[in-house]
PDB file of N, CA, C and O in Angstrom:
ATOM      1  N   MET A   1       0.835  -1.177   0.000  1.00  0.00           N
ATOM      2  CA  MET A   1       0.000   0.000   0.000  1.00  0.00           C
ATOM      3  C   MET A   1       0.884   1.245   0.000  1.00  0.00           C
ATOM      4  O   MET A   1       1.900   1.289   0.693  1.00  0.00           O
ATOM      5  N   ILE A   2       0.500   2.245  -0.769  1.00  0.00           N
ATOM      6  CA  ILE A   2       1.273   3.473  -0.900  1.00  0.00           C
ATOM      7  C   ILE A   2       0.926   4.418   0.254  1.00  0.00           C
ATOM      8  O   ILE A   2      -0.251   4.649   0.531  1.00  0.00           O
ATOM      9  N   PRO A   3       1.953   4.967   0.934  1.00  0.00           N
ATOM     10  CA  PRO A   3       1.674   5.931   2.006  1.00  0.00           C
ATOM     11  C   PRO A   3       0.987   7.182   1.458  1.00  0.00           C
ATOM     12  O   PRO A   3       1.122   7.516   0.281  1.00  0.00           O
ATOM     13  N   ALA A   4       0.256   7.858   2.323  1.00  0.00           N
ATOM     14  CA  ALA A   4      -0.517   9.034   1.902  1.00  0.00           C
ATOM     15  C   ALA A   4       0.391  10.149   1.387  1.00  0.00           C
ATOM     16  O   ALA A   4       0.055  10.816   0.408  1.00  0.00           O
ATOM     17  N   ALA A   5       1.530  10.356   2.033  1.00  0.00           N
ATOM     18  CA  ALA A   5       2.444  11.419   1.600  1.00  0.00           C
ATOM     19  C   ALA A   5       2.987  11.127   0.209  1.00  0.00           C
ATOM     20  O   ALA A   5       3.109  12.028  -0.621  1.00  0.00           O
ATOM     21  N   SER A   6       3.310   9.870  -0.037  1.00  0.00           N
ATOM     22  CA  SER A   6       3.815   9.490  -1.351  1.00  0.00           C
ATOM     23  C   SER A   6       2.735   9.625  -2.411  1.00  0.00           C
ATOM     24  O   SER A   6       3.003  10.059  -3.531  1.00  0.00           O
ATOM     25  N   LEU A   7       1.517   9.254  -2.055  1.00  0.00           N
ATOM     26  CA  LEU A   7       0.396   9.377  -2.987  1.00  0.00           C
ATOM     27  C   LEU A   7       0.134  10.843  -3.323  1.00  0.00           C
ATOM     28  O   LEU A   7      -0.127  11.177  -4.479  1.00  0.00           O
ATOM     29  N   LEU A   8       0.201  11.714  -2.323  1.00  0.00           N
ATOM     30  CA  LEU A   8       0.037  13.145  -2.553  1.00  0.00           C
ATOM     31  C   LEU A   8       1.161  13.682  -3.430  1.00  0.00           C
ATOM     32  O   LEU A   8       0.928  14.529  -4.293  1.00  0.00           O
ATOM     33  N   ASN A   9       2.375  13.194  -3.213  1.00  0.00           N
ATOM     34  CA  ASN A   9       3.516  13.606  -4.021  1.00  0.00           C
ATOM     35  C   ASN A   9       3.305  13.230  -5.486  1.00  0.00           C
ATOM     36  O   ASN A   9       3.575  14.033  -6.379  1.00  0.00           O
ATOM     37  N   TYR A  10       2.821  12.011  -5.734  1.00  0.00           N
ATOM     38  CA  TYR A  10       2.532  11.583  -7.106  1.00  0.00           C
ATOM     39  C   TYR A  10       1.437  12.439  -7.733  1.00  0.00           C
ATOM     40  O   TYR A  10       1.535  12.816  -8.901  1.00  0.00           O
ATOM     41  N   ALA A  11       0.404  12.744  -6.971  1.00  0.00           N
ATOM     42  CA  ALA A  11      -0.704  13.546  -7.500  1.00  0.00           C
ATOM     43  C   ALA A  11      -0.226  14.940  -7.894  1.00  0.00           C
ATOM     44  O   ALA A  11      -0.593  15.448  -8.953  1.00  0.00           O
ATOM     45  N   VAL A  12       0.590  15.555  -7.046  1.00  0.00           N
ATOM     46  CA  VAL A  12       1.112  16.888  -7.353  1.00  0.00           C
ATOM     47  C   VAL A  12       2.029  16.831  -8.566  1.00  0.00           C
ATOM     48  O   VAL A  12       1.970  17.701  -9.434  1.00  0.00           O
ATOM     49  N   LYS A  13       2.878  15.807  -8.628  1.00  0.00           N
ATOM     50  CA  LYS A  13       3.808  15.667  -9.753  1.00  0.00           C
ATOM     51  C   LYS A  13       3.056  15.529 -11.065  1.00  0.00           C
ATOM     52  O   LYS A  13       3.394  16.199 -12.041  1.00  0.00           O
ATOM     53  N   TYR A  14       2.047  14.678 -11.107  1.00  0.00           N
ATOM     54  CA  TYR A  14       1.304  14.472 -12.346  1.00  0.00           C
ATOM     55  C   TYR A  14       0.456  15.691 -12.706  1.00  0.00           C
ATOM     56  O   TYR A  14       0.243  15.965 -13.887  1.00  0.00           O
ATOM     57  N   THR A  15      -0.026  16.418 -11.713  1.00  0.00           N
ATOM     58  CA  THR A  15      -0.773  17.644 -11.991  1.00  0.00           C
ATOM     59  C   THR A  15       0.140  18.700 -12.609  1.00  0.00           C
ATOM     60  O   THR A  15      -0.241  19.365 -13.572  1.00  0.00           O
ATOM     61  N   VAL A  16       1.331  18.851 -12.062  1.00  0.00           N
ATOM     62  CA  VAL A  16       2.292  19.814 -12.610  1.00  0.00           C
ATOM     63  C   VAL A  16       2.722  19.395 -14.011  1.00  0.00           C
ATOM     64  O   VAL A  16       2.826  20.234 -14.905  1.00  0.00           O
ATOM     65  N   ASP A  17       2.972  18.100 -14.207  1.00  0.00           N
ATOM     66  CA  ASP A  17       3.341  17.610 -15.540  1.00  0.00           C
ATOM     67  C   ASP A  17       2.235  17.871 -16.556  1.00  0.00           C
ATOM     68  O   ASP A  17       2.512  18.272 -17.686  1.00  0.00           O
ATOM     69  N   ALA A  18       0.991  17.648 -16.162  1.00  0.00           N
ATOM     70  CA  ALA A  18      -0.137  17.899 -17.063  1.00  0.00           C
ATOM     71  C   ALA A  18      -0.250  19.388 -17.373  1.00  0.00           C
ATOM     72  O   ALA A  18      -0.568  19.764 -18.501  1.00  0.00           O
ATOM     73  N   TYR A  19       0.007  20.226 -16.389  1.00  0.00           N
ATOM     74  CA  TYR A  19      -0.052  21.675 -16.608  1.00  0.00           C
ATOM     75  C   TYR A  19       1.002  22.102 -17.627  1.00  0.00           C
ATOM     76  O   TYR A  19       0.701  22.854 -18.554  1.00  0.00           O
ATOM     77  N   TYR A  20       2.240  21.624 -17.459  1.00  0.00           N
ATOM     78  CA  TYR A  20       3.298  22.002 -18.400  1.00  0.00           C
ATOM     79  C   TYR A  20       3.062  21.412 -19.786  1.00  0.00           C
ATOM     80  O   TYR A  20       3.435  22.021 -20.789  1.00  0.00           O
ATOM     81  N   LEU A  21       2.455  20.248 -19.852  1.00  0.00           N
ATOM     82  CA  LEU A  21       2.086  19.684 -21.148  1.00  0.00           C
ATOM     83  C   LEU A  21       1.062  20.581 -21.839  1.00  0.00           C
ATOM     84  O   LEU A  21       1.148  20.814 -23.044  1.00  0.00           O
ATOM     85  N   LEU A  22       0.104  21.079 -21.081  1.00  0.00           N
ATOM     86  CA  LEU A  22      -0.894  21.998 -21.631  1.00  0.00           C
ATOM     87  C   LEU A  22      -0.249  23.313 -22.059  1.00  0.00           C
ATOM     88  O   LEU A  22      -0.611  23.862 -23.100  1.00  0.00           O
ATOM     89  N   VAL A  23       0.703  23.830 -21.274  1.00  0.00           N
ATOM     90  CA  VAL A  23       1.425  25.057 -21.646  1.00  0.00           C
ATOM     91  C   VAL A  23       2.146  24.855 -22.969  1.00  0.00           C
ATOM     92  O   VAL A  23       2.067  25.703 -23.857  1.00  0.00           O
ATOM     93  N   ASN A  24       2.849  23.739 -23.103  1.00  0.00           N
ATOM     94  CA  ASN A  24       3.586  23.470 -24.340  1.00  0.00           C
ATOM     95  C   ASN A  24       2.651  23.310 -25.528  1.00  0.00           C
ATOM     96  O   ASN A  24       2.960  23.775 -26.625  1.00  0.00           O
ATOM     97  N   PHE A  25       1.519  22.663 -25.324  1.00  0.00           N
ATOM     98  CA  PHE A  25       0.558  22.469 -26.412  1.00  0.00           C
ATOM     99  C   PHE A  25      -0.026  23.802 -26.869  1.00  0.00           C
ATOM    100  O   PHE A  25      -0.116  24.064 -28.068  1.00  0.00           O
ATOM    101  N   ILE A  26      -0.420  24.638 -25.924  1.00  0.00           N
ATOM    102  CA  ILE A  26      -0.991  25.939 -26.281  1.00  0.00           C
ATOM    103  C   ILE A  26       0.073  26.825 -26.924  1.00  0.00           C
ATOM    104  O   ILE A  26      -0.223  27.549 -27.874  1.00  0.00           O
ATOM    105  N   SER A  27       1.302  26.779 -26.420  1.00  0.00           N
ATOM    106  CA  SER A  27       2.383  27.551 -27.038  1.00  0.00           C
ATOM    107  C   SER A  27       2.631  27.094 -28.467  1.00  0.00           C
ATOM    108  O   SER A  27       2.847  27.916 -29.358  1.00  0.00           O
ATOM    109  N   TYR A  28       2.601  25.790 -28.688  1.00  0.00           N
ATOM    110  CA  TYR A  28       2.777  25.265 -30.043  1.00  0.00           C
ATOM    111  C   TYR A  28       1.654  25.747 -30.963  1.00  0.00           C
ATOM    112  O   TYR A  28       1.908  26.164 -32.094  1.00  0.00           O
ATOM    113  N   LEU A  29       0.421  25.689 -30.477  1.00  0.00           N
ATOM    114  CA  LEU A  29      -0.699  26.172 -31.292  1.00  0.00           C
ATOM    115  C   LEU A  29      -0.542  27.651 -31.629  1.00  0.00           C
ATOM    116  O   LEU A  29      -0.814  28.068 -32.755  1.00  0.00           O
ATOM    117  N   LEU A  30      -0.107  28.436 -30.662  1.00  0.00           N
ATOM    118  CA  LEU A  30       0.090  29.863 -30.911  1.00  0.00           C
ATOM    119  C   LEU A  30       1.237  30.105 -31.891  1.00  0.00           C
ATOM    120  O   LEU A  30       1.151  30.992 -32.740  1.00  0.00           O
ATOM    121  N   GLN A  31       2.315  29.316 -31.777  1.00  0.00           N
ATOM    122  CA  GLN A  31       3.455  29.467 -32.688  1.00  0.00           C
ATOM    123  C   GLN A  31       3.070  29.166 -34.124  1.00  0.00           C
ATOM    124  O   GLN A  31       3.524  29.836 -35.051  1.00  0.00           O
ATOM    125  N   THR A  32       2.239  28.163 -34.302  1.00  0.00           N
ATOM    126  CA  THR A  32       1.897  27.749 -35.661  1.00  0.00           C
ATOM    127  C   THR A  32       0.742  28.538 -36.261  1.00  0.00           C
ATOM    128  O   THR A  32       0.518  28.474 -37.470  1.00  0.00           O
ATOM    129  N   THR A  33       0.010  29.275 -35.445  1.00  0.00           N
ATOM    130  CA  THR A  33      -1.147  29.994 -35.990  1.00  0.00           C
ATOM    131  C   THR A  33      -1.001  31.503 -35.837  1.00  0.00           C
ATOM    132  O   THR A  33      -0.761  32.201 -36.823  1.00  0.00           O
ATOM    133  N   VAL A  34      -1.139  32.003 -34.653  1.00  0.00           N
ATOM    134  CA  VAL A  34      -1.233  33.446 -34.428  1.00  0.00           C
ATOM    135  C   VAL A  34       0.127  34.139 -34.510  1.00  0.00           C
ATOM    136  O   VAL A  34       0.247  35.202 -35.120  1.00  0.00           O
ATOM    137  N   PHE A  35       1.148  33.542 -33.899  1.00  0.00           N
ATOM    138  CA  PHE A  35       2.455  34.195 -33.796  1.00  0.00           C
ATOM    139  C   PHE A  35       3.482  33.569 -34.732  1.00  0.00           C
ATOM    140  O   PHE A  35       4.592  33.255 -34.301  1.00  0.00           O
ATOM    141  N   LYS A  36       3.137  33.383 -35.993  1.00  0.00           N
ATOM    142  CA  LYS A  36       4.106  32.851 -36.956  1.00  0.00           C
ATOM    143  C   LYS A  36       5.264  33.829 -37.159  1.00  0.00           C
ATOM    144  O   LYS A  36       6.405  33.405 -37.344  1.00  0.00           O
ATOM    145  N   ALA A  37       4.985  35.112 -37.128  1.00  0.00           N
ATOM    146  CA  ALA A  37       6.021  36.117 -37.360  1.00  0.00           C
ATOM    147  C   ALA A  37       6.998  36.209 -36.188  1.00  0.00           C
ATOM    148  O   ALA A  37       8.194  36.410 -36.401  1.00  0.00           O
ATOM    149  N   ASP A  38       6.513  36.065 -34.965  1.00  0.00           N
ATOM    150  CA  ASP A  38       7.372  36.163 -33.779  1.00  0.00           C
ATOM    151  C   ASP A  38       7.024  35.045 -32.794  1.00  0.00           C
ATOM    152  O   ASP A  38       6.245  35.256 -31.864  1.00  0.00           O
ATOM    153  N   PRO A  39       7.602  33.851 -32.999  1.00  0.00           N
ATOM    154  CA  PRO A  39       7.257  32.698 -32.145  1.00  0.00           C
ATOM    155  C   PRO A  39       7.662  32.846 -30.681  1.00  0.00           C
ATOM    156  O   PRO A  39       7.161  32.108 -29.832  1.00  0.00           O
ATOM    157  N   THR A  40       8.560  33.785 -30.366  1.00  0.00           N
ATOM    158  CA  THR A  40       8.958  33.941 -28.961  1.00  0.00           C
ATOM    159  C   THR A  40       7.806  34.467 -28.107  1.00  0.00           C
ATOM    160  O   THR A  40       7.753  34.208 -26.904  1.00  0.00           O
ATOM    161  N   LEU A  41       6.898  35.193 -28.718  1.00  0.00           N
ATOM    162  CA  LEU A  41       5.732  35.682 -27.973  1.00  0.00           C
ATOM    163  C   LEU A  41       4.777  34.553 -27.605  1.00  0.00           C
ATOM    164  O   LEU A  41       4.007  34.671 -26.652  1.00  0.00           O
ATOM    165  N   ALA A  42       4.827  33.468 -28.358  1.00  0.00           N
ATOM    166  CA  ALA A  42       3.909  32.353 -28.115  1.00  0.00           C
ATOM    167  C   ALA A  42       4.120  31.746 -26.733  1.00  0.00           C
ATOM    168  O   ALA A  42       3.150  31.380 -26.069  1.00  0.00           O
ATOM    169  N   ALA A  43       5.367  31.633 -26.287  1.00  0.00           N
ATOM    170  CA  ALA A  43       5.638  31.057 -24.964  1.00  0.00           C
ATOM    171  C   ALA A  43       5.079  31.952 -23.861  1.00  0.00           C
ATOM    172  O   ALA A  43       4.492  31.469 -22.893  1.00  0.00           O
ATOM    173  N   GLN A  44       5.268  33.254 -24.019  1.00  0.00           N
ATOM    174  CA  GLN A  44       4.777  34.198 -23.009  1.00  0.00           C
ATOM    175  C   GLN A  44       3.254  34.160 -22.925  1.00  0.00           C
ATOM    176  O   GLN A  44       2.693  34.046 -21.835  1.00  0.00           O
ATOM    177  N   TYR A  45       2.598  34.252 -24.050  1.00  0.00           N
ATOM    178  CA  TYR A  45       1.142  34.242 -24.045  1.00  0.00           C
ATOM    179  C   TYR A  45       0.587  32.845 -23.779  1.00  0.00           C
ATOM    180  O   TYR A  45      -0.523  32.705 -23.266  1.00  0.00           O
ATOM    181  N   GLY A  46       1.343  31.824 -24.122  1.00  0.00           N
ATOM    182  CA  GLY A  46       0.907  30.454 -23.846  1.00  0.00           C
ATOM    183  C   GLY A  46       0.773  30.195 -22.358  1.00  0.00           C
ATOM    184  O   GLY A  46      -0.175  29.545 -21.918  1.00  0.00           O
ATOM    185  N   GLN A  47       1.725  30.705 -21.579  1.00  0.00           N
ATOM    186  CA  GLN A  47       1.654  30.537 -20.125  1.00  0.00           C
ATOM    187  C   GLN A  47       0.470  31.295 -19.538  1.00  0.00           C
ATOM    188  O   GLN A  47      -0.228  30.787 -18.661  1.00  0.00           O
ATOM    189  N   ALA A  48       0.249  32.513 -20.027  1.00  0.00           N
ATOM    190  CA  ALA A  48      -0.877  33.303 -19.520  1.00  0.00           C
ATOM    191  C   ALA A  48      -2.207  32.651 -19.886  1.00  0.00           C
ATOM    192  O   ALA A  48      -3.112  32.573 -19.055  1.00  0.00           O
ATOM    193  N   LEU A  49      -2.325  32.186 -21.126  1.00  0.00           N
ATOM    194  CA  LEU A  49      -3.566  31.535 -21.548  1.00  0.00           C
ATOM    195  C   LEU A  49      -3.813  30.246 -20.775  1.00  0.00           C
ATOM    196  O   LEU A  49      -4.949  29.954 -20.401  1.00  0.00           O
ATOM    197  N   THR A  50      -2.760  29.478 -20.535  1.00  0.00           N
ATOM    198  CA  THR A  50      -2.917  28.231 -19.791  1.00  0.00           C
ATOM    199  C   THR A  50      -3.381  28.506 -18.366  1.00  0.00           C
ATOM    200  O   THR A  50      -4.246  27.801 -17.847  1.00  0.00           O
ATOM    201  N   LEU A  51      -2.816  29.517 -17.737  1.00  0.00           N
ATOM    202  CA  LEU A  51      -3.241  29.873 -16.384  1.00  0.00           C
ATOM    203  C   LEU A  51      -4.708  30.286 -16.374  1.00  0.00           C
ATOM    204  O   LEU A  51      -5.470  29.854 -15.508  1.00  0.00           O
ATOM    205  N   LEU A  52      -5.108  31.119 -17.330  1.00  0.00           N
ATOM    206  CA  LEU A  52      -6.503  31.560 -17.387  1.00  0.00           C
ATOM    207  C   LEU A  52      -7.448  30.408 -17.707  1.00  0.00           C
ATOM    208  O   LEU A  52      -8.546  30.341 -17.154  1.00  0.00           O
ATOM    209  N   ILE A  53      -7.040  29.508 -18.587  1.00  0.00           N
ATOM    210  CA  ILE A  53      -7.869  28.344 -18.913  1.00  0.00           C
ATOM    211  C   ILE A  53      -8.039  27.460 -17.682  1.00  0.00           C
ATOM    212  O   ILE A  53      -9.140  26.987 -17.401  1.00  0.00           O
ATOM    213  N   SER A  54      -6.950  27.236 -16.948  1.00  0.00           N
ATOM    214  CA  SER A  54      -7.014  26.399 -15.745  1.00  0.00           C
ATOM    215  C   SER A  54      -7.916  27.023 -14.684  1.00  0.00           C
ATOM    216  O   SER A  54      -8.740  26.333 -14.084  1.00  0.00           O
ATOM    217  N   LEU A  55      -7.763  28.316 -14.452  1.00  0.00           N
ATOM    218  CA  LEU A  55      -8.596  28.989 -13.454  1.00  0.00           C
ATOM    219  C   LEU A  55     -10.062  29.003 -13.868  1.00  0.00           C
ATOM    220  O   LEU A  55     -10.949  28.862 -13.027  1.00  0.00           O
ATOM    221  N   THR A  56     -10.317  29.173 -15.160  1.00  0.00           N
ATOM    222  CA  THR A  56     -11.697  29.146 -15.646  1.00  0.00           C
ATOM    223  C   THR A  56     -12.313  27.772 -15.453  1.00  0.00           C
ATOM    224  O   THR A  56     -13.477  27.660 -15.065  1.00  0.00           O
ATOM    225  N   ALA A  57     -11.541  26.721 -15.720  1.00  0.00           N
ATOM    226  CA  ALA A  57     -12.045  25.358 -15.534  1.00  0.00           C
ATOM    227  C   ALA A  57     -12.363  25.095 -14.065  1.00  0.00           C
ATOM    228  O   ALA A  57     -13.392  24.500 -13.747  1.00  0.00           O
ATOM    229  N   ILE A  58     -11.484  25.537 -13.175  1.00  0.00           N
ATOM    230  CA  ILE A  58     -11.730  25.363 -11.741  1.00  0.00           C
ATOM    231  C   ILE A  58     -12.982  26.129 -11.318  1.00  0.00           C
ATOM    232  O   ILE A  58     -13.788  25.621 -10.538  1.00  0.00           O
ATOM    233  N   TYR A  59     -13.146  27.341 -11.827  1.00  0.00           N
ATOM    234  CA  TYR A  59     -14.327  28.148 -11.502  1.00  0.00           C
ATOM    235  C   TYR A  59     -15.607  27.466 -11.972  1.00  0.00           C
ATOM    236  O   TYR A  59     -16.596  27.421 -11.240  1.00  0.00           O
ATOM    237  N   ILE A  60     -15.588  26.936 -13.191  1.00  0.00           N
ATOM    238  CA  ILE A  60     -16.774  26.257 -13.726  1.00  0.00           C
ATOM    239  C   ILE A  60     -17.108  25.026 -12.897  1.00  0.00           C
ATOM    240  O   ILE A  60     -18.278  24.768 -12.611  1.00  0.00           O
ATOM    241  N   ILE A  61     -16.093  24.266 -12.511  1.00  0.00           N
ATOM    242  CA  ILE A  61     -16.323  23.072 -11.689  1.00  0.00           C
ATOM    243  C   ILE A  61     -16.911  23.468 -10.335  1.00  0.00           C
ATOM    244  O   ILE A  61     -17.855  22.837  -9.861  1.00  0.00           O
ATOM    245  N   LEU A  62     -16.357  24.510  -9.713  1.00  0.00           N
ATOM    246  CA  LEU A  62     -16.881  24.955  -8.415  1.00  0.00           C
ATOM    247  C   LEU A  62     -18.306  25.486  -8.533  1.00  0.00           C
ATOM    248  O   LEU A  62     -19.127  25.259  -7.644  1.00  0.00           O
ATOM    249  N   ALA A  63     -18.604  26.187  -9.616  1.00  0.00           N
ATOM    250  CA  ALA A  63     -19.973  26.680  -9.818  1.00  0.00           C
ATOM    251  C   ALA A  63     -20.934  25.514 -10.004  1.00  0.00           C
ATOM    252  O   ALA A  63     -22.050  25.538  -9.484  1.00  0.00           O
ATOM    253  N   PHE A  64     -20.504  24.490 -10.746  1.00  0.00           N
ATOM    254  CA  PHE A  64     -21.345  23.314 -10.954  1.00  0.00           C
ATOM    255  C   PHE A  64     -21.574  22.576  -9.643  1.00  0.00           C
ATOM    256  O   PHE A  64     -22.695  22.162  -9.348  1.00  0.00           O
ATOM    257  N   VAL A  65     -20.516  22.410  -8.858  1.00  0.00           N
ATOM    258  CA  VAL A  65     -20.639  21.719  -7.573  1.00  0.00           C
ATOM    259  C   VAL A  65     -21.547  22.512  -6.638  1.00  0.00           C
ATOM    260  O   VAL A  65     -22.344  21.926  -5.905  1.00  0.00           O
ATOM    261  N   SER A  66     -21.433  23.833  -6.658  1.00  0.00           N
ATOM    262  CA  SER A  66     -22.273  24.666  -5.800  1.00  0.00           C
ATOM    263  C   SER A  66     -23.746  24.523  -6.170  1.00  0.00           C
ATOM    264  O   SER A  66     -24.599  24.389  -5.292  1.00  0.00           O
ATOM    265  N   SER A  67     -24.043  24.550  -7.460  1.00  0.00           N
ATOM    266  CA  SER A  67     -25.445  24.395  -7.865  1.00  0.00           C
ATOM    267  C   SER A  67     -25.923  22.975  -7.613  1.00  0.00           C
ATOM    268  O   SER A  67     -27.083  22.763  -7.261  1.00  0.00           O
ATOM    269  N   LEU A  68     -25.040  22.003  -7.791  1.00  0.00           N
ATOM    270  CA  LEU A  68     -25.393  20.616  -7.511  1.00  0.00           C
ATOM    271  C   LEU A  68     -25.657  20.432  -6.018  1.00  0.00           C
ATOM    272  O   LEU A  68     -26.535  19.662  -5.628  1.00  0.00           O
ATOM    273  N   LYS A  69     -24.899  21.136  -5.192  1.00  0.00           N
ATOM    274  CA  LYS A  69     -25.086  21.071  -3.742  1.00  0.00           C
ATOM    275  C   LYS A  69     -26.477  21.571  -3.355  1.00  0.00           C
ATOM    276  O   LYS A  69     -27.130  20.996  -2.484  1.00  0.00           O
ATOM    277  N   LYS A  70     -26.925  22.642  -4.005  1.00  0.00           N
ATOM    278  CA  LYS A  70     -28.262  23.175  -3.720  1.00  0.00           C
ATOM    279  C   LYS A  70     -29.343  22.184  -4.143  1.00  0.00           C
ATOM    280  O   LYS A  70     -30.323  21.983  -3.425  1.00  0.00           O
ATOM    281  N   ILE A  71     -29.165  21.574  -5.299  1.00  0.00           N
ATOM    282  CA  ILE A  71     -30.152  20.609  -5.797  1.00  0.00           C
ATOM    283  C   ILE A  71     -30.234  19.404  -4.868  1.00  0.00           C
ATOM    284  O   ILE A  71     -31.327  18.937  -4.549  1.00  0.00           O
ATOM    285  N   ILE A  72     -29.083  18.902  -4.435  1.00  0.00           N
ATOM    286  CA  ILE A  72     -29.066  17.756  -3.524  1.00  0.00           C
ATOM    287  C   ILE A  72     -29.708  18.135  -2.188  1.00  0.00           C
ATOM    288  O   ILE A  72     -30.402  17.316  -1.585  1.00  0.00           O
ATOM    289  N   GLY A  73     -29.487  19.357  -1.724  1.00  0.00           N
ATOM    290  CA  GLY A  73     -30.123  19.818  -0.490  1.00  0.00           C
ATOM    291  C   GLY A  73     -31.636  19.825  -0.594  1.00  0.00           C
ATOM    292  O   GLY A  73     -32.328  19.437   0.347  1.00  0.00           O
ATOM    293  N   VAL A  74     -32.152  20.261  -1.729  1.00  0.00           N
ATOM    294  CA  VAL A  74     -33.605  20.261  -1.942  1.00  0.00           C
ATOM    295  C   VAL A  74     -34.136  18.832  -1.973  1.00  0.00           C
ATOM    296  O   VAL A  74     -35.185  18.546  -1.396  1.00  0.00           O
ATOM    297  N   ILE A  75     -33.417  17.938  -2.643  1.00  0.00           N
ATOM    298  CA  ILE A  75     -33.849  16.534  -2.716  1.00  0.00           C
ATOM    299  C   ILE A  75     -33.861  15.902  -1.329  1.00  0.00           C
ATOM    300  O   ILE A  75     -34.789  15.169  -0.986  1.00  0.00           O
ATOM    301  N   ILE A  76     -32.833  16.182  -0.532  1.00  0.00           N
ATOM    302  CA  ILE A  76     -32.776  15.631   0.829  1.00  0.00           C
ATOM    303  C   ILE A  76     -33.918  16.185   1.680  1.00  0.00           C
ATOM    304  O   ILE A  76     -34.570  15.433   2.404  1.00  0.00           O
ATOM    305  N   ALA A  77     -34.162  17.479   1.599  1.00  0.00           N
ATOM    306  CA  ALA A  77     -35.260  18.080   2.370  1.00  0.00           C
ATOM    307  C   ALA A  77     -36.597  17.489   1.950  1.00  0.00           C
ATOM    308  O   ALA A  77     -37.429  17.174   2.802  1.00  0.00           O
ATOM    309  N   LEU A  78     -36.811  17.336   0.658  1.00  0.00           N
ATOM    310  CA  LEU A  78     -38.047  16.739   0.162  1.00  0.00           C
ATOM    311  C   LEU A  78     -38.182  15.292   0.640  1.00  0.00           C
ATOM    312  O   LEU A  78     -39.275  14.849   0.994  1.00  0.00           O
ATOM    313  N   GLY A  79     -37.078  14.567   0.649  1.00  0.00           N
ATOM    314  CA  GLY A  79     -37.099  13.191   1.137  1.00  0.00           C
ATOM    315  C   GLY A  79     -37.500  13.110   2.595  1.00  0.00           C
ATOM    316  O   GLY A  79     -38.306  12.260   2.972  1.00  0.00           O
ATOM    317  N   TRP A  80     -36.933  14.005   3.438  1.00  0.00           N
ATOM    318  CA  TRP A  80     -37.297  14.021   4.852  1.00  0.00           C
ATOM    319  C   TRP A  80     -38.774  14.337   5.042  1.00  0.00           C
ATOM    320  O   TRP A  80     -39.451  13.707   5.854  1.00  0.00           O
ATOM    321  N   VAL A  81     -39.266  15.310   4.296  1.00  0.00           N
ATOM    322  CA  VAL A  81     -40.681  15.677   4.406  1.00  0.00           C
ATOM    323  C   VAL A  81     -41.563  14.501   4.019  1.00  0.00           C
ATOM    324  O   VAL A  81     -42.551  14.218   4.697  1.00  0.00           O
ATOM    325  N   LEU A  82     -41.218  13.815   2.941  1.00  0.00           N
ATOM    326  CA  LEU A  82     -42.026  12.675   2.496  1.00  0.00           C
ATOM    327  C   LEU A  82     -41.983  11.519   3.490  1.00  0.00           C
ATOM    328  O   LEU A  82     -43.003  10.872   3.727  1.00  0.00           O
ATOM    329  N   VAL A  83     -40.816  11.252   4.072  1.00  0.00           N
ATOM    330  CA  VAL A  83     -40.709  10.164   5.053  1.00  0.00           C
ATOM    331  C   VAL A  83     -41.519  10.497   6.300  1.00  0.00           C
ATOM    332  O   VAL A  83     -42.239   9.641   6.814  1.00  0.00           O
ATOM    333  N   ILE A  84     -41.414  11.720   6.789  1.00  0.00           N
ATOM    334  CA  ILE A  84     -42.176  12.118   7.978  1.00  0.00           C
ATOM    335  C   ILE A  84     -43.674  12.087   7.689  1.00  0.00           C
ATOM    336  O   ILE A  84     -44.457  11.640   8.527  1.00  0.00           O
ATOM    337  N   ALA A  85     -44.077  12.560   6.511  1.00  0.00           N
ATOM    338  CA  ALA A  85     -45.497  12.527   6.142  1.00  0.00           C
ATOM    339  C   ALA A  85     -46.001  11.095   6.048  1.00  0.00           C
ATOM    340  O   ALA A  85     -47.118  10.807   6.478  1.00  0.00           O
ATOM    341  N   ALA A  86     -45.196  10.192   5.494  1.00  0.00           N
ATOM    342  CA  ALA A  86     -45.605   8.791   5.398  1.00  0.00           C
ATOM    343  C   ALA A  86     -45.744   8.171   6.780  1.00  0.00           C
ATOM    344  O   ALA A  86     -46.668   7.393   7.018  1.00  0.00           O
ATOM    345  N   MET A  87     -44.829   8.508   7.701  1.00  0.00           N
ATOM    346  CA  MET A  87     -44.918   7.973   9.057  1.00  0.00           C
ATOM    347  C   MET A  87     -46.162   8.495   9.772  1.00  0.00           C
ATOM    348  O   MET A  87     -46.849   7.736  10.454  1.00  0.00           O
ATOM    349  N   VAL A  88     -46.452   9.776   9.621  1.00  0.00           N
ATOM    350  CA  VAL A  88     -47.635  10.365  10.260  1.00  0.00           C
ATOM    351  C   VAL A  88     -48.900   9.745   9.692  1.00  0.00           C
ATOM    352  O   VAL A  88     -49.809   9.398  10.446  1.00  0.00           O
ATOM    353  N   LEU A  89     -48.974   9.601   8.385  1.00  0.00           N
ATOM    354  CA  LEU A  89     -50.159   9.008   7.762  1.00  0.00           C
ATOM    355  C   LEU A  89     -50.340   7.549   8.175  1.00  0.00           C
ATOM    356  O   LEU A  89     -51.469   7.079   8.310  1.00  0.00           O
ATOM    357  N   THR A  90     -49.238   6.834   8.375  1.00  0.00           N
ATOM    358  CA  THR A  90     -49.331   5.445   8.818  1.00  0.00           C
ATOM    359  C   THR A  90     -49.873   5.377  10.244  1.00  0.00           C
ATOM    360  O   THR A  90     -50.693   4.513  10.556  1.00  0.00           O
ATOM    361  N   LEU A  91     -49.418   6.282  11.109  1.00  0.00           N
ATOM    362  CA  LEU A  91     -49.884   6.286  12.494  1.00  0.00           C
ATOM    363  C   LEU A  91     -51.332   6.747  12.599  1.00  0.00           C
ATOM    364  O   LEU A  91     -52.072   6.246  13.445  1.00  0.00           O
ATOM    365  N   VAL A  92     -51.749   7.682  11.765  1.00  0.00           N
ATOM    366  CA  VAL A  92     -53.109   8.217  11.811  1.00  0.00           C
ATOM    367  C   VAL A  92     -54.094   7.219  11.229  1.00  0.00           C
ATOM    368  O   VAL A  92     -55.198   7.064  11.751  1.00  0.00           O
ATOM    369  N   HIS A  93     -53.727   6.569  10.197  1.00  0.00           N
ATOM    370  CA  HIS A  93     -54.653   5.669   9.489  1.00  0.00           C
ATOM    371  C   HIS A  93     -54.769   4.406  10.240  1.00  0.00           C
ATOM    372  O   HIS A  93     -55.497   3.505   9.825  1.00  0.00           O
TER     373      HIS A  93
END
């Protein structure tokens, strides 16, 4: 079994590797399309775009989880109301 610290180390390493892979991919796309005349600008803007893309993805995920949290809360509240109503109706009837 892998210790928790080692597992966290692997997770951070692979996350950083994936981030740099995304930076290189976006820089390559910029070099071959937008910045053909000056490819050195592609690396600079590639890092900025990758950071903004990553932050936007995190924001979208958090917004989705937040709205999902509200929906699950409503479902749980409705479930409690229905269970209590069923118990009361069983005792009354």
